N, C-alpha and C positions, 0 to 999 in steps of 0.2 A: 504493500500500500504506500509506504513512504517513498519507494523508488519511483512509482508512477507520479506522485505529487511533485517530487524534485524534477523529474523529466518535464512535466507540464510547465512548471515555473521556468525552467531553463529555456524551453521553446518560446514562452511568452516574452521573456527578457530579450532573447535573441531577436525576436520579431520587432520589439520596441527599438532596439539598437539599430536594426536594419532600416526601420522607418525613419529614424532621425538621420541616418546616413544619407538617405535619398531625398531628404526634404526639399532639395533644390529642384527636383524633377517631378515631384508628385504634388499636384495642387491640393488634393484631399488631405494628404499627410501634412502639408504645410499648414492647412487650417487647423488640424488637430494639435500640432505642436504650438501654434500661435495661441490657441486656447489654453493649453497647458502652461505656456510661458506667462500668460496674463494672470494665472492663478496665484502668483506671488508678486510682491512689490517691495523693492528696496526702500522706496519712499516711506513705507509704513513702519520701517524698522530703524531703531537707533543703534549705531555701531557701538560695540562693546569697547569701553575705555581701558587701555592697558596702563596708562600713566607713563611717566618717564622721569629720569633723574633731574634734579635741579643742581645748578652749579653756582658757587659763591666766589666772587673775585675781590682781590684787594684793590686799593686805589689805583695802582699801576697796571691793573689788568691781569696780574698773575693769579692763577687758581689757588684759592684758599682751601676748597674742599667740595665735596659732593653731598647733597642731601638725597639719600637714596630713596627712590620710590619703592612701593611694594614689589614692583617688578623692575629689575635693573635694566634700564632701557635708555638709549640716547639716539633718537632718530637723526639721520643725516640725509641730505638730498642724494638722488641716484648718481649724479655726476661727481659726487665726492666719495664714491666707492670705486675700488680697483676694477678694471674690466674683467679680471679673473673671477670676481665675485659672480657676475652675471653668467659667465661661461660655465663655471663649476656648478652653479645652481640649476641651470637649464639642462646640462648634461645628465645630472642624476635625478632631477625632479620632473622635468617637463620639456623634452627635447623639441616637441612640436608647438611650443608656446606661441610663437609668432604666426603660426598657420591656423590654429583652431579658433573657434568662436567662444571659447570658455569650457567646452566639453571635448574630450578626446574619445571619439566613438569607438576606436579600436581598443582603447584601454578599458572602456566601459564593458564591452563584450568579454574581454579577457578576465577582468575582475569578477564579472557576474558568474562566469563559469567556475572560477576558483571558489567563490563564496558559496555557490549552491552545492558544489561538491563537498565543501566543509560543513554545510548546514548552518553557517553563521558568517558574518562579515569578517573576512580575514585580509582582504585587499581592497583598497579604495578605488584604484584607477583614477585618482583625482588629479586634476590639473592644478597649476599654481593658482589660477583664478578660483577654483573650488576651495582650495585650502585657505585662501584669503577670505572667502565668504564664510567659511567655518569659523575663522578667527574673529571676523567682524560681527557676524550675525547669528549663526546657528549653533555654535558650541560643539562639543566633542561627543555628544550622544551618538551611539552607533545603532541606527535603525534604518529600515527601508524608507520610512516617511521622511526622516531627516535627510537621507541621501537624495531623495527626489526634490525636496525643497532647496537643497544646496545646489543641485544642478540647475534648477529653474533660476535661482538668484545669480548664478555664475553667468548665464546667458545675458541677463539684464545688466550686470556689472560691465561686461565686455562692450555693451552698447553705449554705456555712459562714461566709461573711463578709457584712457589710452592704455596701450600695453605697458608703456613706461611707468605710468601712474600705478598700475596694478603691481608690477614687479617691485617698484620702489616701496610701496606700502607693505607688501609681503615681506621683503627683506628687512623692514624696520619693525616687524611684529613677531616673526617666527621665533620659537623658543629653541635655543641652542645649548641648553643645560647650564648648570652652575649659576643659576639666577640670571643668565644673560638672555635678554630678549632683543632681537635685532642684530644685524651684522656688526654695527659699530661696537655695541656692548660685548659681543663675542670676540671681536678682534682685540679689544682692550683686555678682556679676561684671559684669553689663551695665549696671546702673543705680545701684550703690552704695547700695542701699536694701534693705528687707526685703520678703518676699513679701506681708506684710500691707498695704504701702503702694503696691502696683502699681496703676496706672490701666489703663483699657481698652486703650490703645495699647501700653503696656509689656507687659501680659499677653499681648496678641495676638502681639507680636514673639517672646516666649519660647515660647509654645505652638506657634508655627509652626516652631520649630527642631527639634522632636522627631523628625520624619521624616527630616531630612537636615541635621544640625548643621553639617557642613563646607560644604555647598552654600550655606547661608544664613548663614554666619558673619558677624555684624554688623560685626566689627572688620576682617575681610579682604575681605568682599564686601557692602558696605553697600547697593548698588543692589538686589542679589538679596534681601537681608534686608528692605528697604523694600517691595519688591513682594510678598514672602511675608507680611509683616505686614498689608498692605492686603487680601490675599486672606482672611486670618483675620478681619479686621474685617468684610468683606463677608459671610463665613459667619455671623458673629455677628448681623448684621442679618437674614439669611435665617432664622436659627433663632429670631428674636424676642428675642434677648438684648441687642441694642443698637438704640436708636431711630435711624431714618434720619437725623434732624437732627443727632444727636450724631455719627454717622458722618461726615457732611459736614463737621463742625467739625474733626475730628482726622485725617482721612485724608490731608490734604495736609501734615501736620506732619513735620518730620525725625525721625529715630530718637531723638534726645535721649540718646545713650549717655553714660554716665559710668563709666569703668573703675574698679571697686571694688578696694580694697586690703586689705579686712578680713582675707582669708585669707592675705595676704602680710605681715601685721603681726607684728612680733617686737620689741616694745619691751624695753628692758633686756636686751640679748642675752646678756650674761654670766650674769646670774641665770637667764634663760630656758633657756640651755643646761644649766645646773646642774640645774634642775628636770626637764628632759627626761631627763637621765641618771639621776636618782633614780627616775623613772617606769619607765625601762627596767629598772633593777635590781629594782624591785618587781614589775612585771608581765610583763617580757620584751619584746623588740623587736617581735615579731609583734603582741602585744596593743596596744602603743602605736601601731604603724603602722596598725592597723585602726581605732583612734580611738574617738570617742564619750565621751571623758572630760571632765569639768568639774573643773578643778584649782584649788583655792583656796589661795593661798600666804600667806606671812608678810611679804613685802617691802612697805615703805612707799614709795610713789611720791614724796612730798615729801622723804623722806630720800635717795632716789636722786638727785633733782634737786640737793639740797644737796651731795651727795658729788661729783657731776660739776662743779658750780660751784666747789667748793673746789679741785679739781684744776686746772681751766681758768683760774681767776683767779691761780693760783700758777705753773703751767707753761704759759705762754701763747704760746710760740714754736714754729714748725714743726719745729725740730730738737731740741726738748726731749725728755728721757726720758719714759717712760710712768709712770703711777701707778695703783695699785689701792687700793680701800677696801672693807673688810668691817666691818659693825657687827652686834652680837649683843645681844639683850636678856638680861642675866645672870639675870633672874628666872625665865625659862622656857626659854632657849636659842633663841628664835625669831630667825632671821636677818632683820634689818630693812633692811639695805642690802648690796648686793654689786655693785660696778661698777668699771670701769677706763677710763682714757682714755690712748690711745697716739697722740700728735700726728703722728708721722711713720710710722705703721704702718697704713695703710688696708687693710681686708680681713683684718686679723688675726683668725683664728678661735679662737685659743687663749684659754682663760679664765684670765686673769692672776690674778683674785681667788681662784679655787678650785684651779686646776691648776698655776699658776705657783709653783714652789718654788725659793727662793733662800736663800743663807746669811743667817742672821738677825742676825749680828753681836752687839753688846752687848745687844740686846733679849732674848737668851737668858739673860743674867745674872740675870734675875728668877727663873728656876727654880733657879739655884744659891743665891740668897738665900733662897728659900722652903724649899729642902731644908735649909739651915743652920738656919733658925728651927725647922723641924720636928724637927730633931735636938737641939734645946735649946741651940743656940749663940747667945748673946746678941749681936746685931749692933752694939750700942752699947758693949760692953765688950770684945769680942774683937778683937785687933789682928793684922794681917798686915803684912808689909813691902811698902811701895811702892818697888820697886827692880827693875832688870832681872832677869829670871828665866830660868834655863836648866835644862831638865829633860829627862832621857832616859828615856822610858817603856820598860818591859821589851820587848826585841826590836824596838824602833823607833828611828828616827833622833832625834838631839838636837833639842829644841824650844826656841827662844829667843823670849822674850816681852818686849815693851816697851810703854809707854803710847802712846796716840794722838798726844799732843803732845810726847812725849819729856821730860816733866817728872815728877819723883818726889818723894814726900813722906815717905819713911821710914816709921816705924811708923804705921799708920793703922787705924782701926776699919773694920769691914765696912760700916757705915752710911755713913761719910764716903767710903769708896772707891766706894760705889754712886753717890753724887752726882757724883763725878768720872768715873765709869765707868772705873775704874782696871783695866786689863788684868792688870797684874802681881799685884795683890792677888787678883783673881778666878781667875787661873791657879793660884796656890798653894792657894786655898780649894777649887777644883774637884778638884785632885789629892788633897787631904786627905779630902774627902767621898767621893770615888770617882766617876768618870764614870758608872758603871752606875747609881748611886742617883739622880744628876741626870737621866739619861735616863728612868728609871722614873717619877720624879715629873712630868717634863714630859709624858710619855705619859698619866699619870693625870689631868693637868690639861687635856688636850685636844689635844696634838700627836699626830697619827695617823701621820705619816710614820715609817718605821723609822729610828731614830736609831743612829748609830755611837757607842758609848760610849768615845770617845777623850778624851785629856787636854784637848784644845782645845774640847770640847763647850760649856763654860761661856762661851766667847768667841764662840759662834755659828758654828762650823765646819760644822754640819749645816744642810741646806736644809729650809725649811718654807714653808707657804703663808700668805697673809694670813688666810684663813678659820681655819686652825689656830691662828694666833697670837691672833686676836681671841677665839676660843673659850677658849683657855687663860687669857688675861687676864680673861675674863668669870668664870672660876672664883674669882679673887680678889675681883672685884666682888660676887660672891654669897656672900662670907664663907667661902670654902673649899669650896663645893659645886659640883661639875662637873655641868653639864646638857648633854647631847648637842645640838649645834646642829641645828635642823630648819628646812626651808624650806616644807613643805607642811602645811597645817592639815587639809584633808580633800579627798577625791576622790569625785565622784559618778560612778558607773559608768553605762553605757548603760541598764541595767535599773532604774535608780533607787536601787540599793543605795549606801550611803555608807560609805566607809572614812574614819573620822574620827580622833579623838585617839588611840585605841588603836593605830592603825597609823602615824600620822604625827606626832602632837603630844606624845607621851609617850616620848621616847627615854630613853636611859640616864641615871640620876641617882645620884650617889654623893658622899659627903663625902670629900674628899681631904686637907684641912687643917682643923684646928679653927678656929672663928671668931676665936679669940684669935691663932692663928698667922697667919691671913690678915690680921688687923688690923695686926700688926707690919709685914708686908711692905707693906701699903697705906700705912702712916704714912711709911715711908721713900720710897716712890715718889711720894707726895703732896709730900713735901719736895723731891723731885727736880724737881717742876714749878715750884717757887717759887725754888729756889736751886741747882739742879743743871743737868744737860745738857738738861732738858726745858722750860726757861723760855719757849721760843718757842711752846709749845703751850697756854699759859694761856687759860682761857675764862671767868674771873670767877666760878667756883663750885668747890666741892670736886672735885678730880680727881687721878688718879695715873697715872703713865706712865713709860716708859723708851725712850730712843733706841737705835738700832742702826746701826752703820756697819761695813762689811766691809773687809778688806784691799784696797788699790788702789781703794777707793771705787767698787766696781762695783754695790753695792746699799746702800740706806739705808732705815731703818725708823723708825716711831714707833708704839708700841702703848700704849694707855692706857684708862682707864675712869672712870666715875662710878658711883654706886649704881644708875643707871637704864640705862646703855648702855656697852658696851665696843666698841672699834674698833681696827683695825690699818691702818696705811698703809705701803705699799711704793712705793719710787721706784727705777727702773732701766730699762735697755734690754731689751726682751723677747726679742730674737732672739739675744743674746750677752751675756756678762759684760763690758760695755764700761765703761771708766773714766769717771767723772763728775768730772773735775778742772777743768772750765771750763764750767759751766752758769750763764748769766747773770753770768759773770765770777767765780764762786766755786766752791770745791770742795764737792761735796755730801756732807753728813754727816746723821745722823739728826736733829740739832738744827736743821737748816736747812729745806729744803723739806718733808720729811715732817712735822716738828713744826708748821710753818705750815699745811699742808693739814689735819692733824688738828684744829687749833684752829678753822680756818675751816669745817670740817664740824661738829664737835661743838657749837660755840656755837649756830648756827642750829638744829641738830637737836634740841637740848634747850630751845629757846626756848619759853616758855609753861608749862614744867614746874617744879615746886618745886626749888630748889637744895638738895637733900638733903644733910645732914651725914652723915659716916660713922657707921654704927650702932655703938653701944657693945657690944663683944663680951661674951658670957656666960661665956667662959672666958679663962684666961691661960696662956701657954706655960710649960712646966716647964723652966726654965733649968738647965743642967748644967755641970759642969766640963768644959772641952774642951781637949784637948792634941793638936792636929794636928801632924804631922811638920814642916810648913812654917810653923807659926804663930809669930809673933814673941812672945817672952816676956821680953824685956829683955836676953837674952844676945846674943852675936854672931850674925849671920845665918848660916844653913847654908852649907856650902862651895860649893854649886852656885849661890849668888847672887853676882852680880858687881856690887858697889857702885861 
């Protein structure tokens, strides 16, 4: 019974194939085939999306890394593929590609006979057009119904697309094993080269993988892959694509594999992870995962190298704390460097430069100074007492403040206290200004972390990131104008559309301080570099900056700027607030390793650029009479001061 059924089906299929083959001479058959062809419609189907890799570039156009799509794919135009790609593919997959109309009728009959003899579909007899239809529309289900629909759609596709379009799309979608979809990804994966540079043997190896990528996996089954490559080379000879003498020269050669790492590249991983997060925020996780983006960033690779070298030349021992650097161009907000080095923390995925938030210590005093100047308090004429300070905020516990070194100087101007980084003066000044106003100004200048407006805010009790601190100090470098830091200049979408400066390079811009107010703060911080706590950061050109050290020496900072570049350095242990009381035999403070790293970075980073003087401001602050509750005015110190 089964034999008769198989025979009947065989006769029917053979008759169908014969009918299709004589379609040009049989009017009735032509009508039947036309009706069958009209039973499916490409216009009613949405092509399946494969996705493709995204690439991230530095400011100079160098590749930073690849954001891999779910399928490792990098489409390229047909003209950017080696001619051997086409020859090898057609020889082994579809030798009559340029002659048929989407269906190879001889192949259909041959496959039908084999499938019926086996009682299941074991051979497809598919053309490249049919395989493309399967990839685009019908999927890999193996059934008579699916094969019929696939054939119908193949005929329609041939009417709407050119042969070159069909072949190009196929070569950019076919799976070649080892996560490589498309010829370019395969060339990069197996030979660390581009599809344009493939030779005949290389193209033959890749083309031979399409039918059974796992069975012929060159990395896992090199003998099977070699035999398959040679089969393809023989097919190229038979098809007239490869001269016999050339075949004899290359058939005995080894595979010549070179495992490519392009799609595994992720240089500058801290900055890279920051860029990826920005893309997800802008486009969504699904869009970024589907890929196809070309992302052009602001980061300077030479500055990245200088930043790492500055850290490694300073903290060069295996048990040293980590350090992070962020540098921002104050003229436009472009992030020029973002990196970190954690000597004893292999595999650390946390972005210390952008996500790491630690108490800033005295580096936050700059915001207190700026708020005082903004309020018309003259820093060279206004005095506060340098002496132990005890303060009890409303509804809070008593707060006792002392200086870092335990030395006190009595009545002191705000400017002089800045050079000594005097905690007691700045505690009194912060209380008088109001912690809320200091927090607001810090936010306006670039601190994005939500700040707790407590009395100790001026001494750096709040946690911030190196990126935030660099951005805020850049506001001073820009004469009081805040520019939102940005890392992406433009993104080219898969369809060629460009999201440029309007989306990425023109962030928020606002004036926070007058240029006269910013100039006063800069003058004091510049003096701090020559005769204050920041002398270890001098770079031989006009610069301004401030040190920061937290209680128990768990974090240390240096933040500073020139007219061309602002940067912040953090030093500490990333996994916990660990005391740094014996690093290279010394206690770490902002004026030690952070200042040294800052100088070793900023000097080379600015080499070759003019040593700009500070610009002359167009305005001057309006100084006012100031009577703060804790201000020293020549009388006895308030009762809550303990001399």
